[in-house]
Each structure stands twice: as structure tokens, then as C-alpha cells.
TORMARZA-8478 format. One record per residue: residue number from 1; x, y negated, z negated of N, C-alpha, C, O, CB in turn. Coordinates in Angstrom, 1 decimal, padded with zeros to 4 digits. Glycine has a CB too. Layout:
NUM/X/Y/Z/X/Y/Z/X/Y/Z/X/Y/Z/X/Y/Z
...
//
This chain:
1/-048.6/-021.9/-076.0/-047.1/-022.0/-075.8/-046.6/-021.7/-074.4/-047.0/-020.6/-074.0/-046.4/-021.0/-076.7
2/-045.9/-022.3/-073.6/-044.7/-021.9/-072.9/-043.7/-022.2/-072.5/-043.3/-023.3/-073.0/-044.7/-021.6/-072.2
3/-042.9/-021.6/-071.5/-041.4/-021.4/-071.7/-040.7/-022.9/-071.8/-041.3/-024.0/-071.5/-040.6/-020.4/-070.2
4/-039.4/-022.8/-072.2/-038.3/-023.9/-072.5/-037.2/-023.3/-071.6/-036.8/-022.1/-071.4/-037.7/-024.1/-074.3
5/-036.7/-025.0/-071.0/-035.7/-024.4/-070.6/-034.4/-025.1/-070.9/-034.4/-026.3/-070.8/-036.0/-024.2/-069.4
6/-033.0/-024.5/-071.3/-031.9/-025.4/-071.9/-030.7/-025.3/-070.8/-030.5/-024.5/-070.0/-031.3/-024.8/-073.5
7/-030.1/-026.6/-071.3/-028.7/-026.9/-070.1/-027.6/-027.4/-071.2/-027.5/-028.2/-072.1/-029.1/-028.3/-068.7
8/-026.6/-026.5/-070.4/-025.2/-026.3/-070.7/-024.6/-027.7/-070.0/-023.5/-027.3/-069.6/-024.6/-024.8/-070.0
9/-024.6/-029.0/-069.6/-024.0/-029.8/-068.7/-022.6/-029.4/-068.8/-022.2/-029.4/-070.0/-024.4/-031.2/-068.7
10/-021.8/-029.2/-067.8/-020.5/-029.0/-067.7/-020.2/-030.0/-066.8/-021.2/-030.7/-066.5/-020.0/-027.7/-067.2
11/-018.5/-030.5/-066.2/-018.3/-031.0/-065.4/-018.2/-030.2/-064.5/-018.4/-030.9/-063.5/-017.6/-031.6/-065.6
12/-018.0/-029.3/-064.3/-018.2/-028.3/-062.9/-019.0/-027.2/-062.7/-019.1/-026.7/-061.6/-016.9/-027.7/-062.6
13/-020.0/-026.8/-064.1/-021.1/-025.9/-064.2/-022.0/-026.3/-065.0/-021.9/-027.0/-066.0/-020.8/-024.7/-064.4
14/-023.1/-025.6/-064.4/-024.6/-025.9/-065.8/-024.7/-024.7/-066.0/-024.6/-023.8/-065.1/-026.5/-026.7/-065.5
15/-025.0/-024.6/-067.3/-025.3/-023.5/-067.9/-026.8/-023.2/-068.1/-027.3/-023.8/-069.1/-024.7/-023.5/-069.1
16/-027.4/-022.5/-067.5/-029.0/-022.5/-068.0/-029.7/-021.1/-069.1/-029.5/-019.9/-069.1/-029.8/-022.4/-066.5
17/-030.6/-021.7/-069.9/-031.2/-020.5/-070.2/-032.6/-020.7/-070.6/-032.9/-021.8/-070.9/-030.4/-019.9/-071.3
18/-033.3/-020.1/-070.7/-035.1/-019.9/-070.8/-035.4/-019.2/-071.8/-035.0/-018.0/-071.9/-035.8/-019.2/-069.6
19/-036.4/-019.9/-072.7/-037.0/-019.0/-073.7/-038.2/-018.2/-073.4/-038.8/-018.3/-072.3/-037.3/-019.9/-074.7
20/-038.7/-017.3/-074.4/-039.9/-016.5/-074.0/-041.1/-017.4/-074.1/-041.0/-018.6/-074.5/-040.1/-015.2/-075.1
21/-042.0/-017.0/-073.7/-043.4/-017.7/-073.7/-043.7/-017.9/-075.1/-044.4/-018.9/-075.3/-044.6/-016.8/-073.1
22/-043.4/-017.5/-075.8/-043.8/-017.3/-077.4/-042.8/-018.8/-078.0/-043.1/-019.4/-079.1/-043.2/-015.3/-078.2
23/-041.8/-019.1/-077.3/-040.4/-019.9/-078.2/-039.9/-019.3/-079.2/-039.7/-019.9/-080.3/-040.8/-021.3/-078.9
24/-039.5/-018.0/-079.2/-039.0/-017.6/-080.4/-037.8/-016.9/-079.8/-037.0/-016.7/-080.7/-039.9/-016.8/-081.4
25/-037.5/-016.5/-078.7/-036.0/-016.1/-078.1/-035.2/-017.0/-077.0/-036.0/-017.6/-076.3/-036.1/-014.7/-077.4
26/-034.0/-017.0/-076.7/-033.8/-017.8/-075.7/-032.9/-016.6/-074.9/-032.4/-015.6/-075.5/-033.0/-019.3/-076.0
27/-032.7/-016.7/-073.7/-032.0/-015.7/-072.8/-031.1/-016.4/-072.1/-031.7/-017.3/-071.5/-032.9/-015.1/-071.8
28/-029.7/-016.5/-071.9/-029.2/-016.9/-070.5/-029.7/-016.4/-069.4/-030.0/-015.2/-069.1/-027.9/-016.8/-070.3
29/-029.7/-017.5/-068.8/-030.3/-016.8/-067.7/-029.2/-017.0/-066.1/-029.3/-016.2/-065.2/-032.1/-017.4/-067.7
30/-028.3/-018.2/-065.9/-027.8/-018.1/-064.8/-026.7/-019.5/-065.0/-026.8/-020.4/-065.8/-029.0/-018.1/-063.6
31/-025.8/-019.4/-064.1/-024.6/-020.8/-064.0/-024.6/-020.8/-062.7/-024.3/-020.0/-061.8/-022.8/-020.8/-064.7
32/-025.3/-022.5/-062.9/-025.0/-023.2/-061.7/-023.7/-024.1/-061.4/-023.1/-024.8/-062.3/-026.0/-024.0/-061.6
33/-023.2/-023.9/-060.1/-022.1/-024.8/-059.9/-022.6/-026.3/-059.5/-023.4/-026.7/-058.7/-021.2/-024.1/-058.7
34/-021.8/-027.0/-060.3/-022.5/-028.4/-059.5/-022.0/-029.1/-058.3/-020.8/-029.0/-057.9/-022.7/-029.5/-060.4
35/-023.0/-029.7/-058.0/-022.4/-029.9/-056.3/-022.2/-031.6/-056.2/-021.2/-032.3/-055.9/-023.8/-029.3/-054.9
36/-024.0/-032.2/-056.6/-023.9/-033.7/-057.0/-024.8/-033.9/-057.7/-025.4/-032.9/-058.0/-023.9/-034.7/-056.0
37/-025.3/-035.1/-058.2/-026.2/-035.4/-059.1/-027.5/-035.1/-058.7/-028.1/-034.4/-059.4/-026.0/-036.6/-059.5
38/-028.0/-035.4/-057.6/-029.1/-035.7/-056.6/-029.0/-033.8/-056.5/-029.7/-033.1/-057.3/-028.6/-037.1/-054.9
39/-028.2/-033.1/-055.4/-028.3/-031.7/-055.4/-028.5/-030.9/-057.0/-028.9/-029.7/-056.9/-027.0/-031.1/-054.5
40/-028.4/-031.1/-057.9/-028.1/-030.3/-059.1/-029.8/-031.0/-059.8/-030.6/-030.3/-060.5/-026.3/-030.9/-060.1
41/-030.1/-032.1/-059.5/-031.4/-032.3/-060.1/-032.3/-031.8/-059.6/-033.2/-031.3/-060.2/-031.7/-033.4/-060.3
42/-032.2/-032.0/-057.7/-033.4/-030.8/-056.8/-032.9/-029.4/-057.3/-033.6/-028.5/-056.8/-033.1/-030.7/-054.8
43/-032.1/-029.0/-057.9/-032.0/-027.4/-057.8/-032.7/-027.2/-059.2/-033.2/-026.1/-059.3/-030.3/-026.8/-057.6
44/-032.8/-027.9/-060.3/-033.5/-027.8/-061.3/-034.5/-028.2/-061.6/-035.1/-027.7/-062.5/-033.2/-028.0/-062.1
45/-035.0/-029.1/-060.8/-037.0/-029.2/-060.4/-037.1/-028.2/-059.9/-038.0/-027.5/-060.3/-037.7/-030.5/-059.3
46/-036.4/-027.7/-058.7/-037.2/-026.6/-058.4/-037.2/-025.0/-059.4/-038.1/-024.1/-059.3/-036.7/-026.3/-056.9
47/-036.2/-025.0/-060.3/-036.2/-024.0/-061.2/-037.0/-024.5/-062.3/-037.8/-023.6/-062.4/-034.9/-023.7/-061.7
48/-037.3/-025.4/-063.0/-038.6/-025.5/-063.7/-039.8/-025.2/-063.2/-040.5/-024.5/-063.9/-038.7/-026.5/-063.9
49/-040.2/-025.7/-062.0/-041.6/-025.2/-061.5/-041.3/-023.5/-061.3/-042.3/-022.8/-061.6/-042.1/-026.1/-059.8
50/-040.4/-023.0/-060.9/-040.7/-021.6/-060.4/-040.8/-021.0/-061.9/-041.7/-020.3/-062.1/-039.5/-020.7/-059.3
51/-040.0/-021.2/-063.2/-040.3/-020.6/-064.1/-041.4/-020.9/-065.0/-041.7/-020.0/-065.8/-039.3/-020.6/-064.6
52/-042.0/-022.0/-064.9/-043.5/-022.6/-065.5/-043.0/-023.1/-066.6/-043.7/-022.9/-067.5/-044.8/-021.6/-065.8
53/-041.8/-023.8/-066.8/-041.3/-024.8/-067.8/-042.0/-025.7/-068.8/-042.7/-026.5/-068.2/-040.8/-025.4/-067.1
54/-042.1/-025.9/-069.7/-043.0/-027.0/-070.1/-042.1/-027.8/-070.8/-042.8/-028.5/-071.4/-044.3/-026.6/-070.9
55/-041.1/-027.9/-071.0/-039.9/-028.7/-071.6/-038.5/-028.3/-071.5/-038.2/-027.1/-071.6/-040.2/-028.8/-073.1
56/-037.6/-029.1/-071.2/-036.3/-029.0/-070.9/-035.1/-029.5/-072.0/-035.3/-030.7/-072.4/-036.2/-029.8/-069.7
57/-034.4/-029.1/-072.4/-033.3/-029.4/-073.5/-032.3/-029.6/-072.9/-032.0/-028.9/-071.9/-032.9/-028.6/-074.6
58/-031.7/-030.6/-073.3/-030.5/-030.7/-072.6/-029.4/-030.6/-073.8/-029.8/-030.7/-075.0/-030.5/-032.2/-071.6
59/-028.3/-030.4/-073.6/-027.5/-030.1/-074.6/-026.6/-031.5/-075.0/-026.5/-032.3/-074.0/-026.7/-028.9/-074.2
60/-026.1/-031.8/-076.2/-025.6/-033.4/-076.7/-024.5/-033.1/-076.7/-024.2/-032.5/-077.7/-026.1/-034.1/-078.1
61/-023.5/-033.3/-076.0/-022.3/-033.1/-077.0/-021.8/-034.2/-077.8/-021.2/-035.1/-077.2/-021.1/-032.5/-076.4
62/-022.0/-034.3/-078.7/-021.9/-035.2/-079.8/-020.3/-035.3/-080.5/-019.8/-034.1/-080.4/-023.0/-034.7/-080.8
63/-019.5/-036.0/-081.0/-018.2/-035.9/-081.4/-018.4/-034.8/-083.0/-019.5/-034.4/-083.5/-017.6/-037.6/-081.6
64/-017.2/-034.7/-083.3/-017.1/-033.5/-084.3/-017.7/-034.7/-085.8/-018.0/-034.5/-087.0/-015.0/-032.6/-084.6
65/-017.8/-035.7/-085.3/-018.2/-036.9/-086.6/-020.0/-036.9/-086.3/-020.8/-037.3/-087.1/-017.1/-039.1/-086.2
66/-020.4/-036.5/-085.1/-022.0/-036.6/-085.1/-022.1/-038.2/-084.0/-023.1/-038.9/-083.8/-022.8/-036.8/-087.1
67/-021.2/-038.4/-083.7/-021.5/-039.1/-082.8/-021.4/-039.2/-081.0/-020.7/-038.5/-080.3/-021.1/-039.7/-083.3
68/-022.2/-040.5/-080.6/-022.3/-040.3/-079.2/-020.9/-040.8/-078.7/-020.5/-041.8/-079.2/-023.5/-041.0/-078.4
69/-020.3/-040.2/-077.8/-018.8/-040.1/-077.0/-019.2/-040.8/-075.6/-020.1/-041.6/-075.5/-018.2/-038.4/-076.8
70/-018.3/-040.5/-074.5/-018.8/-040.7/-073.5/-019.4/-039.2/-072.8/-020.0/-039.4/-071.7/-017.7/-041.5/-072.8
71/-019.4/-038.2/-073.2/-019.8/-037.0/-072.8/-021.2/-037.1/-073.1/-022.1/-037.0/-072.3/-019.0/-035.9/-073.4
72/-021.4/-037.4/-074.5/-022.5/-037.4/-074.9/-023.3/-038.5/-073.6/-024.2/-038.0/-072.8/-022.4/-037.7/-076.4
73/-023.1/-039.4/-073.6/-023.6/-040.3/-072.8/-023.9/-039.8/-071.5/-025.0/-040.0/-071.0/-022.9/-041.2/-072.7
74/-022.8/-039.0/-071.0/-022.9/-038.6/-069.4/-024.0/-037.7/-069.6/-024.8/-038.0/-068.8/-021.6/-037.8/-068.6
75/-024.4/-036.8/-070.3/-025.4/-035.9/-070.6/-026.8/-036.6/-070.7/-027.7/-036.1/-070.1/-025.1/-035.3/-071.9
76/-027.0/-037.8/-071.5/-028.1/-038.4/-071.9/-028.4/-039.0/-070.6/-029.6/-039.1/-070.2/-028.0/-039.3/-073.2
77/-027.4/-039.5/-069.8/-027.8/-040.3/-068.5/-028.1/-039.1/-067.7/-029.1/-039.4/-067.0/-026.6/-041.2/-067.9
78/-027.6/-037.8/-067.6/-028.3/-037.2/-066.5/-029.8/-036.4/-067.0/-030.6/-035.9/-066.2/-027.2/-036.1/-065.8
79/-030.0/-036.4/-068.2/-031.3/-036.0/-068.7/-032.5/-036.8/-068.1/-033.6/-036.4/-067.6/-031.2/-036.0/-070.2
80/-032.1/-038.3/-068.5/-032.4/-039.2/-068.1/-033.0/-039.3/-066.5/-034.2/-039.3/-066.2/-031.5/-039.9/-068.5
81/-032.0/-039.4/-065.8/-032.3/-038.8/-064.2/-032.8/-037.6/-063.9/-033.3/-037.5/-062.8/-031.3/-038.6/-063.4
82/-032.8/-036.9/-064.6/-033.3/-035.2/-064.1/-035.3/-035.6/-064.7/-036.3/-035.2/-064.1/-032.0/-033.4/-065.6
83/-035.3/-036.4/-066.1/-036.7/-036.2/-066.3/-037.2/-037.3/-065.3/-038.4/-037.4/-065.5/-037.3/-036.4/-068.0
84/-036.8/-038.2/-064.5/-038.0/-038.7/-063.6/-037.8/-038.4/-062.3/-038.0/-039.2/-061.3/-038.1/-040.2/-063.7
85/-037.4/-036.9/-062.2/-037.9/-036.3/-061.0/-038.9/-034.7/-061.9/-039.3/-033.7/-061.3/-036.2/-035.8/-059.7
86/-038.9/-034.8/-062.9/-040.0/-034.0/-063.6/-041.6/-034.2/-064.2/-042.1/-035.3/-064.6/-039.3/-033.7/-064.7
87/-042.1/-033.2/-064.0/-043.3/-033.7/-064.7/-043.2/-033.0/-066.0/-044.4/-032.7/-066.1/-044.6/-033.4/-064.0
88/-042.6/-032.5/-067.1/-042.3/-032.1/-068.3/-041.4/-033.0/-069.0/-040.6/-033.7/-068.3/-041.8/-030.9/-068.4
89/-041.6/-033.1/-070.4/-040.4/-034.0/-071.0/-038.9/-033.4/-070.7/-038.6/-032.4/-070.0/-040.6/-034.0/-072.8
90/-038.3/-034.1/-071.4/-036.9/-033.7/-071.5/-036.6/-034.3/-072.8/-037.1/-035.3/-073.2/-035.9/-034.2/-070.2
91/-035.7/-033.4/-073.8/-035.1/-033.3/-075.0/-033.7/-032.9/-074.8/-033.1/-032.5/-073.8/-035.9/-032.3/-075.9
92/-033.3/-033.3/-076.1/-031.6/-033.3/-076.4/-031.5/-032.5/-077.4/-032.3/-032.5/-078.4/-031.0/-034.7/-076.9
93/-030.7/-031.7/-077.5/-030.1/-030.9/-079.0/-028.7/-031.3/-079.2/-028.1/-031.8/-078.2/-030.2/-029.0/-079.0
94/-028.0/-031.1/-080.4/-026.9/-031.2/-080.4/-026.3/-030.0/-080.2/-026.7/-029.0/-080.8/-026.7/-031.7/-081.3
95/-025.3/-029.9/-079.4/-024.3/-028.9/-078.9/-022.8/-028.5/-079.1/-022.0/-027.9/-078.5/-024.3/-029.2/-078.0
96/-022.9/-029.3/-080.6/-021.3/-029.2/-081.5/-021.0/-027.8/-081.6/-022.0/-027.2/-082.1/-021.4/-029.9/-083.2
97/-019.8/-026.7/-081.4/-019.5/-025.5/-081.7/-020.5/-024.4/-080.6/-020.5/-023.2/-080.9/-019.9/-025.3/-083.4
98/-021.2/-025.0/-079.5/-021.8/-024.0/-078.9/-021.1/-022.9/-077.9/-021.5/-021.7/-077.9/-022.7/-024.6/-078.2
99/-020.0/-023.6/-077.1/-019.3/-022.4/-076.3/-018.2/-022.2/-077.5/-017.1/-021.9/-076.8/-018.7/-022.9/-074.4
100/-017.9/-022.2/-078.8/-017.2/-021.4/-079.5/-018.4/-020.2/-079.6/-018.5/-019.3/-078.8/-016.5/-022.0/-080.9
101/-019.2/-020.4/-080.6/-020.2/-019.5/-080.6/-020.8/-018.7/-079.7/-021.3/-017.6/-080.0/-021.0/-019.9/-080.9
102/-020.7/-019.2/-078.3/-020.9/-018.2/-077.3/-020.0/-017.3/-077.1/-020.3/-016.1/-077.1/-021.0/-018.6/-076.3
103/-018.3/-017.9/-077.0/-017.3/-017.0/-076.9/-017.3/-015.8/-077.6/-017.1/-014.6/-077.2/-016.2/-017.7/-077.2
104/-017.7/-016.3/-079.1/-017.8/-015.1/-080.4/-018.3/-014.4/-079.8/-017.8/-013.4/-079.4/-018.5/-015.2/-081.7
105/-019.9/-014.8/-079.6/-021.0/-013.3/-079.1/-020.5/-013.0/-078.2/-020.1/-011.8/-078.6/-022.7/-013.5/-078.6
106/-020.0/-013.2/-076.9/-019.8/-012.6/-075.5/-018.3/-011.7/-076.2/-018.4/-010.6/-075.7/-019.6/-013.9/-073.9
107/-017.5/-011.8/-076.9/-016.0/-011.0/-077.3/-016.8/-009.6/-078.1/-016.5/-008.4/-077.9/-014.7/-012.2/-078.7
108/-017.9/-010.1/-079.0/-018.3/-009.2/-079.5/-019.3/-007.8/-078.7/-019.4/-006.5/-078.8/-018.9/-010.1/-080.4
109/-019.8/-008.7/-078.1/-020.6/-007.5/-077.1/-019.9/-006.7/-076.2/-020.4/-005.8/-075.5/-021.7/-008.1/-076.1
110/-018.6/-007.0/-076.2/-017.9/-006.2/-075.5/-017.1/-006.6/-074.5/-015.9/-006.1/-074.2/-018.6/-005.4/-075.2
111/-017.7/-007.6/-073.8/-017.3/-007.9/-072.1/-016.0/-008.3/-071.8/-015.4/-008.8/-072.6/-017.9/-009.1/-071.5
112/-015.6/-008.0/-070.6/-014.1/-008.4/-070.5/-013.9/-009.9/-070.2/-014.8/-010.5/-069.6/-013.4/-007.6/-069.4
113/-012.7/-010.8/-070.6/-012.5/-011.9/-070.1/-013.2/-012.4/-069.0/-014.0/-013.4/-068.9/-011.6/-011.9/-069.9
114/-012.7/-011.5/-068.1/-013.9/-012.2/-066.7/-015.2/-012.1/-066.4/-015.7/-012.6/-065.4/-013.7/-011.9/-065.5
115/-015.8/-011.4/-067.5/-017.1/-011.3/-067.7/-017.8/-012.7/-068.3/-018.8/-013.4/-068.0/-017.4/-010.0/-068.5
116/-016.7/-012.7/-069.6/-017.4/-014.0/-070.5/-017.3/-015.2/-069.8/-018.4/-015.8/-069.9/-016.7/-014.4/-072.1
117/-016.0/-015.8/-068.8/-015.9/-016.8/-068.5/-017.0/-016.7/-067.4/-017.4/-017.8/-067.0/-014.6/-017.2/-068.2
118/-017.6/-015.6/-066.8/-018.9/-016.1/-065.9/-020.2/-016.0/-066.7/-021.2/-016.0/-066.1/-019.0/-015.2/-064.6
119/-020.1/-015.8/-068.1/-021.1/-016.0/-068.8/-021.4/-017.0/-069.7/-022.5/-017.4/-070.1/-021.3/-015.1/-069.2
120/-020.0/-017.5/-070.0/-019.9/-018.3/-070.8/-021.0/-019.6/-071.5/-021.5/-019.7/-072.6/-018.9/-018.6/-070.3
121/-021.0/-020.4/-070.0/-022.1/-021.5/-070.0/-023.5/-021.2/-070.2/-024.2/-022.1/-070.8/-022.1/-022.1/-068.7
122/-024.1/-020.4/-069.8/-025.5/-019.8/-069.6/-025.7/-019.3/-071.2/-026.7/-019.7/-071.8/-025.7/-018.4/-068.3
123/-024.7/-018.5/-071.7/-024.7/-018.5/-073.2/-024.6/-019.3/-073.8/-025.3/-019.0/-074.8/-024.1/-018.0/-073.7
124/-024.1/-020.3/-074.0/-024.2/-021.7/-074.9/-025.1/-021.9/-074.6/-025.8/-021.7/-075.6/-023.4/-022.9/-074.8
125/-026.2/-022.5/-073.3/-027.3/-022.7/-073.2/-028.6/-022.2/-073.6/-029.6/-022.8/-073.7/-027.2/-022.7/-072.3
126/-028.4/-020.9/-074.0/-029.2/-020.1/-075.1/-029.0/-020.2/-076.5/-029.8/-019.8/-077.3/-029.1/-018.7/-074.9
127/-027.8/-020.9/-077.1/-027.7/-021.1/-077.8/-028.3/-022.5/-078.6/-028.9/-022.7/-079.6/-026.8/-020.7/-077.7
128/-027.9/-023.4/-077.3/-028.6/-024.5/-077.7/-030.2/-024.8/-077.5/-030.9/-025.6/-078.0/-027.9/-025.4/-077.1
129/-030.2/-023.9/-076.8/-031.9/-023.4/-077.0/-032.5/-023.1/-078.2/-033.2/-023.7/-078.9/-032.3/-022.2/-076.3
130/-031.9/-022.0/-078.3/-031.9/-021.2/-080.1/-032.3/-022.5/-081.2/-033.3/-022.4/-081.9/-029.8/-020.4/-080.7
131/-031.3/-023.7/-081.4/-031.1/-024.4/-082.0/-032.2/-025.3/-081.7/-033.0/-025.6/-082.7/-029.9/-024.6/-081.9
132/-032.4/-025.8/-080.9/-033.8/-026.4/-080.7/-035.5/-025.9/-081.2/-036.4/-026.5/-081.7/-033.8/-026.6/-079.3
133/-035.3/-024.7/-080.9/-036.5/-023.8/-081.2/-036.6/-023.8/-082.7/-037.7/-023.8/-083.3/-036.4/-022.3/-080.6
134/-035.2/-023.7/-083.4/-035.4/-023.7/-084.9/-035.6/-024.6/-085.4/-036.1/-024.5/-086.5/-034.6/-023.4/-085.4
135/-035.1/-026.3/-084.6/-035.5/-027.4/-085.2/-036.7/-028.1/-085.0/-037.0/-029.2/-085.5/-034.6/-028.2/-085.2
136/-037.4/-027.4/-084.1/-038.5/-027.8/-083.1/-039.1/-026.7/-083.4/-039.0/-025.9/-082.4/-038.2/-028.2/-081.6
137/-039.8/-026.1/-084.3/-040.9/-025.2/-084.1/-042.2/-025.3/-083.4/-042.9/-026.3/-083.7/-041.1/-024.9/-084.9
138/-042.6/-024.6/-082.6/-043.8/-024.8/-081.7/-043.7/-026.3/-080.8/-044.5/-027.1/-080.5/-045.3/-025.0/-082.9
139/-042.6/-026.4/-080.5/-042.3/-028.2/-079.4/-042.7/-027.9/-078.5/-042.8/-028.6/-077.6/-040.9/-029.0/-078.9
//
């Protein structure tokens, strides 16, 4: 097995998480400030190559009813745009409530509000990746 990369796509930032090689754990990696679709894609392609990732998992922000709204369509569109530049598959994972769960985990770890704000997107990406690995073992 090889590593997976999880993405939490926001309007201003992209949270990034990476799995271990055995795909049993996900770790918050970094938060990228969004610049443009092209620049973001170039940065992510370089990161996939640098980390030796075999699959990218994009968080899909479904509505609370489980439907595809405008945010989900934007995430899917960027995922497809990213996939055209990668040599690895791009999958999607429901990301409902991941930011709330990430905030709770960070608060429980004792981080200050400022520290939580800096890490929330990467923490949410790790939860997206954990959920994906749970739903797709050995993917």
C-alpha cells in the first residue's frame, strides 16, 4: 500500500492531510492558502509527487440532507480539474460535520483559539481521510 492525500477544499484555504503507508492513520499535514485554480493545482501535483501518494481524496460538502449543492459541485469540479494533471486517482468523501469534529478534537487537545484556527482545515482533512479509509479499506 501507499499513502493517501486528503483535501478539505475551502474558499480561501485547502486543508491537507496524509495517511501512513499502511493506510491505517491520517495526519494533518498543512494548510495551503488558495491563490488560483491553476496555482493550487500545481502545488497539489507537486505535493502528490513529493509524498509518493497513490490516491487523492477530496472532501465533498454535501448538504445535511445528503444532496449535492453548489459547494459539492465546486469541490467535484476542482477534483476533476486536479485529476487531469495527476497520475493517481481522485476520489470523494462526504465531509459533513468534519469541521465541527475537527474543532472539538483541537479544543480537547488544549490548543488556544489562534492555534485551532491555524490547524482546523488540516484537521478536517485528516477526518475526511480517516472516514475514507474506514469506508474503503485497502483502497
